[in-house]
KELUM-903960 format. One record per atom (N, C-alpha, C): x, z, y; residue in three letters. Coordinates in steps of 0.2 Angstrom, whole numbers, padded with zeros to 4 digits, always signed. Example, Ala and Ser with C-alpha at 12.3 -4.5 7.8 and 13.67 -1.06 7.14 Angstrom:
2
+0066+0039-0028Ala+0062+0039-0022Ala+0066+0039-0016Ala+0064+0035-0011Ser+0068+0036-0005Ser+0064+0039+0000Ser
//
This chain:
87
+0488+0062-0929Unk+0487+0069-0925Unk+0480+0068-0922Unk+0476+0073-0922Unk+0470+0073-0919Unk+0470+0073-0911Unk+0465+0070-0908Unk+0465+0069-0901Unk+0465+0076-0897Unk+0462+0081-0899Unk+0462+0087-0896Unk+0468+0091-0897Unk+0472+0090-0903Unk+0478+0092-0904Unk+0483+0089-0899Unk+0483+0083-0898Unk+0487+0079-0894Unk+0487+0081-0887Unk+0480+0082-0885Unk+0479+0085-0878Unk+0482+0092-0877Unk+0481+0096-0882Unk+0484+0103-0881Unk+0492+0102-0881Unk+0495+0098-0885Unk+0502+0098-0885Unk+0505+0095-0879Unk+0501+0090-0876Unk+0503+0087-0870Unk+0501+0091-0863Unk+0497+0096-0865Unk+0495+0101-0859Unk+0491+0097-0854Unk+0486+0092-0856Unk+0482+0089-0851Unk+0475+0090-0853Unk+0470+0088-0849Unk+0463+0088-0850Unk+0461+0082-0853Unk+0455+0082-0855Unk+0452+0076-0858Unk+0451+0070-0853Unk+0450+0064-0855Unk+0449+0059-0851Unk+0443+0059-0847Unk+0438+0062-0850Unk+0431+0063-0846Unk+0432+0068-0841Unk+0435+0073-0842Unk+0436+0078-0837Unk+0441+0076-0831Unk+0446+0072-0833Unk+0450+0069-0828Unk+0446+0064-0823Unk+0442+0060-0826Unk+0438+0055-0822Unk+0433+0059-0818Unk+0430+0064-0821Unk+0426+0069-0817Unk+0429+0072-0811Unk+0435+0074-0812Unk+0439+0077-0806Unk+0441+0072-0801Unk+0443+0066-0803Unk+0445+0061-0798Unk+0438+0059-0794Unk+0433+0059-0797Unk+0427+0057-0794Unk+0425+0062-0789Unk+0425+0068-0791Unk+0423+0074-0786Unk+0428+0074-0780Unk+0435+0073-0781Unk+0439+0073-0776Unk+0438+0067-0771Unk+0436+0061-0774Unk+0435+0055-0770Unk+0429+0057-0766Unk+0424+0060-0769Unk+0418+0061-0765Unk+0419+0066-0759Unk+0423+0071-0761Unk+0425+0076-0755Unk+0428+0073-0750Unk+0433+0068-0751Unk+0436+0064-0746Unk+0431+0060-0742Unk+0426+0057-0745Unk+0421+0053-0742Unk+0417+0057-0737Unk+0416+0064-0738Unk+0412+0068-0734Unk+0416+0070-0728Unk+0422+0069-0727Unk+0426+0070-0721Unk+0424+0064-0716Unk+0423+0066-0710Unk+0421+0061-0705Unk+0426+0056-0703Unk+0432+0058-0705Unk+0438+0053-0703Unk+0438+0048-0709Unk+0435+0048-0714Unk+0435+0043-0719Unk+0431+0037-0717Unk+0434+0031-0719Unk+0431+0025-0718Unk+0425+0023-0722Unk+0423+0027-0727Unk+0417+0026-0731Unk+0412+0032-0729Unk+0413+0036-0724Unk+0409+0041-0722Unk+0402+0038-0720Unk+0402+0032-0717Unk+0396+0029-0715Unk+0391+0028-0720Unk+0393+0028-0726Unk+0389+0026-0732Unk+0384+0032-0734Unk+0386+0038-0732Unk+0382+0044-0733Unk+0376+0044-0729Unk+0370+0047-0731Unk+0365+0048-0727Unk+0366+0053-0722Unk+0362+0053-0716Unk+0363+0058-0711Unk+0362+0065-0714Unk+0367+0070-0711Unk+0366+0077-0714Unk+0360+0080-0711Unk+0358+0085-0715Unk+0352+0089-0713Unk+0353+0093-0706Unk+0348+0094-0703Unk+0348+0098-0696Unk+0350+0105-0698Unk+0354+0108-0694Unk+0357+0115-0695Unk+0351+0120-0694Unk+0346+0119-0690Unk+0340+0123-0690Unk+0336+0123-0696Unk+0336+0118-0700Unk+0332+0117-0706Unk+0336+0120-0711Unk+0343+0119-0711Unk+0347+0122-0717Unk+0347+0130-0716Unk+0347+0133-0710Unk+0347+0140-0710Unk+0341+0144-0713Unk+0336+0140-0714Unk+0330+0143-0717Unk+0330+0144-0724Unk+0334+0140-0728Unk+0334+0140-0735Unk+0339+0145-0738Unk+0337+0147-0744Unk+0341+0152-0747Unk+0348+0149-0750Unk+0347+0143-0753Unk+0353+0139-0754Unk+0351+0132-0751Unk+0357+0129-0749Unk+0356+0123-0745Unk+0361+0118-0747Unk+0359+0112-0745Unk+0364+0106-0746Unk+0365+0102-0740Unk+0371+0101-0739Unk+0372+0097-0732Unk+0369+0091-0731Unk+0368+0087-0737Unk+0365+0080-0737Unk+0359+0080-0741Unk+0354+0077-0739Unk+0348+0076-0744Unk+0349+0073-0750Unk+0346+0075-0755Unk+0347+0071-0762Unk+0343+0065-0761Unk+0346+0060-0765Unk+0343+0053-0765Unk+0340+0052-0772Unk+0334+0051-0773Unk+0330+0050-0779Unk+0329+0043-0780Unk+0331+0041-0786Unk+0330+0034-0788Unk+0327+0033-0795Unk+0323+0028-0796Unk+0319+0027-0802Unk+0323+0025-0808Unk+0329+0021-0807Unk+0333+0018-0812Unk+0340+0021-0812Unk+0343+0021-0818Unk+0350+0023-0818Unk+0354+0017-0818Unk+0351+0011-0819Unk+0355+0005-0820Unk+0359+0003-0814Unk+0355+0004-0808Unk+0358+0002-0802Unk+0360+0007-0797Unk+0362+0013-0800Unk+0364+0019-0796Unk+0371+0018-0793Unk+0371+0019-0787Unk+0378+0018-0784Unk+0382+0024-0785Unk+0388+0024-0783Unk+0392+0030-0784Unk+0390+0035-0779Unk+0388+0033-0773Unk+0386+0038-0768Unk+0380+0042-0770Unk+0375+0038-0773Unk+0369+0042-0775Unk+0371+0046-0781Unk+0375+0044-0785Unk+0377+0049-0791Unk+0381+0055-0788Unk+0385+0054-0784Unk+0389+0059-0781Unk+0385+0064-0777Unk+0380+0062-0773Unk+0375+0066-0770Unk+0371+0071-0774Unk+0369+0068-0780Unk+0365+0071-0784Unk+0369+0076-0789Unk+0375+0075-0790Unk+0379+0078-0795Unk+0385+0083-0792Unk+0388+0081-0787Unk+0394+0084-0784Unk+0392+0088-0778Unk+0386+0089-0776Unk+0384+0092-0770Unk+0386+0099-0769Unk+0386+0103-0774Unk+0388+0110-0774Unk+0396+0110-0773Unk+0399+0105-0774Unk+0407+0105-0773Unk+0408+0104-0766Unk+0404+0101-0762Unk+0406+0101-0755Unk+0403+0106-0750Unk+0397+0109-0753Unk+0394+0114-0748Unk+0397+0121-0749Unk+0401+0122-0755Unk+0404+0128-0756Unk+0412+0127-0756Unk+0416+0126-0751Unk+0423+0125-0751Unk+0427+0130-0754Unk
//
């Protein structure tokens, strides 16, 4: 049986989609101040600066030159940012 057919029959999403969902949930949990990993995030932007933008992000984006040594925090800030700013 084909992979897509099995997914449909079992009523589950693809492995890639499930991993992406878990990563997004984990990142949202980290953004809570009560998380023990919250200190790994950069300092949030000032509210006076955010209020001037049409669209804003709570944390600044971190740009890196290489993809090889990218940490999960850098990846999450660059890819899941819209998931935390719009609850």
